[in-house]
N, C-alpha and C positions, 0 to 999 in steps of 0.2 A: 391699849391707848388707841382711840381713832386716829388714824392715819395721818388726816389733814390739820388735827390739833398739834401732833407732834412736828409734823413739817413746818407748819405755823411759827410755831414757838422756837424751833431749831434755825429756821430761816434768818429770824431778827439776830441770833447769835453768829449765825455764819457772815450775813450781808455787813456786818459792823468789823471784819478783820481786813485787815489791808494788804497791799501788794507791795512788796519791797525785795528788791536784792541783797543778800546779806553773804554770811560765811565764805570770808576770803578778800576783803575789801582790803588792797595793797595801797592804795595811794590815798591820801588824805590831805585835801587842802584845806586851809585854817587862816582865813583875812584874818583874824584877831591876833594871831601870834606875829610878832613884829618881824617884816620881812625886809632886807636891804641886802647889798652886793656884800657877798661872803656868808651870809645869813638867808639865802632863798630858796634851800632846797624842798621838795615836797617831803612829806613824812611818807614813808614807806615800811610797811612788814616785810622784817628780815627773817630769814631762815637760817639757823642756827644749830646744826646738827653735831654731836659730840662723839668722841670717842675716848673711853677709859682703859688705858693701858692698850692701846692699839685693837679694843674692842668697841663695836658699836653700840653706841648708849642713846640717851633720850635726844630726839630732835626738838628745841625750842622755838618761841616765836618771839621775836623782839623788834623793837620801831627804832628805825633811822632817826638822826638827829636834822636839824635844821641847816646845820653846818658841817663843812668837811668835803670830802669827795663821795661821789656815788658809789654804791656798792655794784659789784658784779651783776651781772641779771642771770647767768646761766652758772651750775654749780661747776661745770668740768674747768672752768675760767679761775674758780674760787681757790685760793690757798688753803691748806690745811696748816693750821700755825697751832705752835703749843700755848697751854695757856699758864699766866702767872699770876699770883697775888699781889696787890698793892700794898707797901708798906710808907705812910700810914695808910690805911684802908679807905678813907675818905679823899685821897691823895688832893688835898687841897693845899699840900705843902711841898716843897723838893724831897722828891722820894729818897729813900736811904740805900736803895738797891738800883741797880742798872739792869737793863731787859737785853737779851741777845736779840741778835737781828729775827725779825719776824715774829716775835712773841707778842701776843695779846695780853693786854692786862686788863684784870678784873677790880672793879673799884664801886665803893659804896657812893650811895647819892651825897650824904654828908650835906654841909652847911654852904659849900663856897659854888659857883655858878657852874653850867655844865661845860661852858668854852673853857673856864680855869683849868679844868680837868683834863681834858682834850688838848690844849696845850702842853701842859706838864707831862703828859705821855707822850707826847710828840717830842719834846725835847728830850725825854729819856730814853727814846729808840724804838718804843713800842709801835708795831704795824696795826694795832687797831684797840680801841678801848671798850670795854663791855661795862656800862654803867650800870649796878643794881637797884632797883627801886627800892624803896623801903615801904610798900603796900605790893598787894597780889595783882594791882591793875597796871597797866603801863601809862607812861605818862608823856606828852611831848615836848622834845627838850630842844628849847629854843634861846635866842640870844637876849642877853639883857640889854635894855636901852643905852646905857653909857658905855658899853663894852665895844673897843675898838680893834683888839688883835683876832682878828676872824679869819686870818689867813691858816688854815690847819692843814695839813699834810695826810692825816690819819682819820677813818671814819669812826662815828661814834654810834655805839648800837645799846639801847636800854633793854634789859631784862627785867622780868618780874621777879617779887622776891623769893618766892620758892626755887626758881630756877637757879638763882644766885648763890643759895643758902646748899642745894644740891652738888652744884660745882664746887664751894668752896671745901664743902666736905671731902669731896674725892682729894683735892690738891692736900688738904690738912693730912689725908691718911696717906700720903707718899705716893699717890697713884700719879702717873701722867696723861694730863687730860689734853687732848687738841679738839679744835673747833675750825669750821667754815663759816664764814658769812656772806650770804649772797640774796639778793632779793629778785626772784623768778617774776616777769611779767606776766598780768593775767592776759589770755587771747582776745583779741578784738569781739569775738562772736564763738561763743559756746554751744555745741550740738544741743545741748541741755535745752536753751532758751528758745531752739527751733521747735524740740519737741515739746515744749510746754506750750507755745505759741499753738501747734496742730492740736493738743490735748483741750486748750481751751475755746477755740474755735469749732472743733469736731463735736465740743459737749453740748454748747449751742445749738450747732446744727442739730443733732439729734434730738434735743429736747425740742427744738422748734418743729420739727416735724413730726413728731409725736404730738404734740399739742395741737397743730392745723389738722392732723388728723381726727383727733378726739372730738374738734370743734365742729369738722365737717359732720361726722358721723351724728351727733348731738344735733346739729342743723336739719341733717335729713330725718331722723327720728321725728324731731318736730312738726316740720312740713307734712309728713305722713300722718300722725295724729290730729292736726289740723284739719288735713283734707279728707281724713275719717269722719271727722266731728266727734273724735273721743274725748272724753274727760280726764284720760290719762294724762294728758298734756299738763295740765296743772300741777298734779303729782309728781312730773318728771322734773317740773322746773324746782319744785321743794325739795329733790332729793339728789340736786345737783353736785358733782364731787369738786367744783372749782370755787376757789375762793378768789372775788374781784375784790380788788385795793381801789379805794375811793381818795380823794383829792386829801380829804383829813389825815386818813390812815398814810398817807405817803409822806406829809408832812412829821406826823407824829413820829414817823419811823427814824426822822433823825434825831430826834428828843431822846426815843429809847435807846438806838445804838449809841447815843453818845453818853449816855447813863453807864451803859453796859461797859463801854470800854474804859470810862474812868473807875468802874467797879473792877474791871480786870489790871488796870495800872497798880490802884491802891492794894489789891489784894493778893497781886502776883506773887505766888509761892509753890512747893511743890505740891501739897495737897488742893490748891485751887487749879493746878493743872489737871490734878486726878479728876475734878468735878468737870471739867471742859471733854476731857476722855469718855468719861462717862456719858454725857450729852451727844458728843459725835457720834459715840457707838450707837446710841439709842437712834439717832438721826440716820446713820449708816444703815443699819438693819432695817428700818421702815423704808429708805430709798432702794436699797438693794432686793429686798422683798417685793417691792411693786415693780422694779424694774424687770424682774426675773418673770414674774408672775405674768406680765404683759408681753415676754417675748416669749417664754414658753407657751401662751395661750393661742398663738398665732399658728402653732403647729397642731395639726388634726389630732395627735394621740394624746394631747393634753388639752385639749378644748373642753371635752366633755368634763374631765376633772376639773377646769376651773369654773363650770357654771353648776358643779354638787356640791351642796352645801353640808355641814355638819354643825350641829351646837356645840360649842366650847363654853365651860363655865367662866364668868365674867367678860367674854369676847361675841356670846351670841353666834350667829349664823357665821360660818367662814367656810371658803372655799377648799377643797380637797386640796387644790393645787399650794394654794396659799398654806396651808397647813402641812404642804410636803416641805416646799422650799425655806420654811422659818427656819428649821433645825441649822440647816445648812448657813444662813443669813447670820443667825447669832451665833454659832461655833467661828466662823470666820471673822467676826468683830470681836471675839473673845480672844481670838489667838494673835489678832494684830495689838490688841491692848496689852496682852502678856509681853509680846516680843515687838513692841514699837521701837525699841532702842537699837536694834539690828539693825545692819548695813543696808539690806534690801526691805525693811519693813515700809520704805517709801511706796512699795507697789501696792501693799494692801491698804494704805492709808488714800491712795490715789483712787484704786477702785470703789471705796467706801463712798470719797468724795465726790466723784464722777456721777454715780447712782443719785445719791442725795440731792446733787443740784439739779438734775433731772428730772426727780419726782417734783422737786420746788418748783420748776420752770413749767411743769406738767398740771401742778395743783393750783399754784399763786399767778393770776393772770393781771395786767392791766386792762381794762375794757376800752379804752380809747388814748388817743396821742396827749389828750390834755393831761392826764393823772401819768402816763410816764414821761411827760416830759417835766411836771412837777417833781417827780421821784427821784427822776434823774438829775435836775437842777438842784437838788436838796442835797443829794449823795455826792454832787459835784462839789459844792462848799465843804460838806461835812470830811470829805478825803481831805480838802487842802488845809482848813482848819486844824484836823488832828495831827497833820503830818508837819505843817510849818508853824503856822502860827501858836500853837500849844507850847512850842518851844520858850515863847515870851512870859508865859503864866507857869510852867512846871519846869522851866530851867532846861528841859529836854523834850524830845518829840515823842508825845505820847505814843502814839502808834507804832512807833519805830522799836521802842520800849516793847509794848504788848507783844509786838510781832516777833521780835528776838527771844521772846520770854525771859527777860531779864529776872533774877531772883527767884527764877523755878529751878534750877538746874536740870531743866529740858532743853532741846537744841528748838525752840520755837513752840509755837501753839500747834493744835492738831490740825485747825481750821484753815487747810492750806493745801493747793496741789504743789508737789515739789519733784525734782527730778535732780539727781545727784549731777555736778558740774564735770565732764567727764574727762574733759583735756585742760581743767584747769590746775596748776600746781600746788595752788594753796586748796583746793577740795571745795567741799560747802556743796550749798544746793542752790539752785536756781526755785522761786517759788511765786506762786500767784494766790492770793486770797480768794476766799470764795464769793465773796461780796462783789468783786470785780468780774466774777463772770454773771451772778446770778441777775445783779441788777440792770445793766445794759442786757442782759438775755431776755429779761421780761419784754423789753420794746420791741428787739428781734423777733421773739416768737409770736408776738402783737402783729407783727407785719407780714406775715407768713400766713395768720388766720385770714388777715384781712384779703391777701391775695386769693387764694382758696377759696373764700366766699363770695369774691367777687369774680370768681372765673378769670384771674390774672395770670398771663404767661410769667415765666422768669424775666425776659426782656421789660415787659410793660407794667410788671409789679413793682412791690418796694421791699421783697426781703433779700434779694441779690444786693440791692445796694445797702441796704443795713448791715446784711453782714459784712459785705467789703468793708464798711465804712468802720465796724467793730476791729476787723481784723486789721486796717491799716491803723488804728488807734493805738492797738496793743502792740506793734509792730513800732511806731513812734514812742512808745512808754520805753521798751527795748533800747532804742537808739539813745533817747534821753539817760537812761541808767546808765549806759557804757560814757557819756559824754560826761556825764557827773562821777566819774571816777567809782562807781560802782555804790554811790549812796543811794537809798532808799528812795524812791518814786511813788506818787500816787498815780494810780493806771487812771482814775477815772478824769483826773486833770487833762489826758490827752483823749481818752474814750467817750467822751462823753459830748466834747464838743464833734468831734467826728460823727457819733452816731445821730445826735439828736439835728445837728447842722445840715446832714446829708435827707435825713427823713421829711424835715419840716421845708426844707427849699425845694424838693422834688415835689410834695404834696402841692405847694403853693403854684409850682409851675405846671402841673397836671388839671391842676382845679378840684383837687379830691380833700384840699386840706380842711374845709368846713366838717365833711364826713367825718375823716379820721380824728379831727379834734373832738368833736360833741359825740357823734355815735359810734364810732369805733368800728361799725361794720356796714356794709353798702346796702342800700334798699331792697329788699325782696320781695314781689308779687304773693299775697297769701293765697293758698294752693285753694281754699276753700272757697273763694271766690270767684264767680263764673262771670263774664262778659253777658251782658243781655243784649240778644238782637236788636236791632235800629227797626223803626217802622218800615223804611225803604226796603229792607229785607223780607 
């Protein structure tokens, strides 16, 4: 497969992927559920470790109710309490049994309200109530509009159906079951977010310098051919390895990416994730191979191997160096695909992802600021629509559902850079979608190409400002993510205004906006034109 074709096809897939913070959201604000005095708690996830006959067993995760006292945030302060079954099971009427001090009662969801169950458990002497849902999902426990008895002295926690069934079976088999109830708080900033920020910024930095270096080499070669009057100049343009985006394709991107996103949403399943894994591996192999060949070619030991070709069936002339690194790249991608569910597989995913992003930014380019503005503006609207507006049509955020990999049995789609949350008691990953690096990265890389062709320094050029604006926009995204209690945020909502706003404002102020907007490169004198002497000379 031609590398430009493979990268361009996969680039559309990558750029349609979102950036979202997941895995361990512990606070859920909900303006729809009724809130009033005595029923105004935030919805928090609750850890429920269990012991069966004093032997450590499974730790379950439940959700706290809108009513009742708040739970302890630290495990060492949470009481270890014995579990007891309710009689009647739904606890909608006066219980037939009393509870000893400190016991936690397990009840079924039943037909009465959650507040009614909690009040009955409180009056019966229980220290807390575990309500077992009738489904595998968790449900937000709120107060009914006509309920008034909201002064409840014990916490209420809901557990999924399978967790409740397991606990009930232990108790019915005469085992003694103990539980703890506590809701640990997520740290304000996790180290994973810092490393993910550095990873995203560093990827664009590397890709921009490679792109600018290639553009300068190509410009130098063109100048040399023009100066010599060689006919190879036209042939050089025809075999350019760069794919330039135009305005039409920038607009068309939104349509194609939206269609692909809806297809992911509708077809999300185990087998479809497998298809995405194959696509990601193909792109990752191409990207890793391209990066390794470029890196090794810079060493004189491998330089000759990079310029010596061998004919390979179906692929034509292939450099020996490419032929040498290809088996390693393929093996790396295959090993990651096979073991992608192990705890450290994120390392392989990030390596393949970074290599692919750098390759995309090397091959796919925006020729001027006009195309870059259209592309990022369309991506800005795309991100907002599919994260926020899509809730009105599909009853849920399409982009959030796709990023989580719902109904697929997988921990998210593979088109993400991810790092495990190191100091988060809820675990999970901080992630960033490839599209939120690739799309703004195209404009940042363009700024460095322009600076180098115009012989501008870092201080007088545009790259330093564009790179800073991207980093600041991504930083604001993390701030917004934490302020929104971990709910998924579209990164381009913050990155695009920072990056484009800085670039356009600075270009206008320096008087370069017209050149940046239309030409995309500075005026260069033709090296084959010689100044004619005047008559006075």
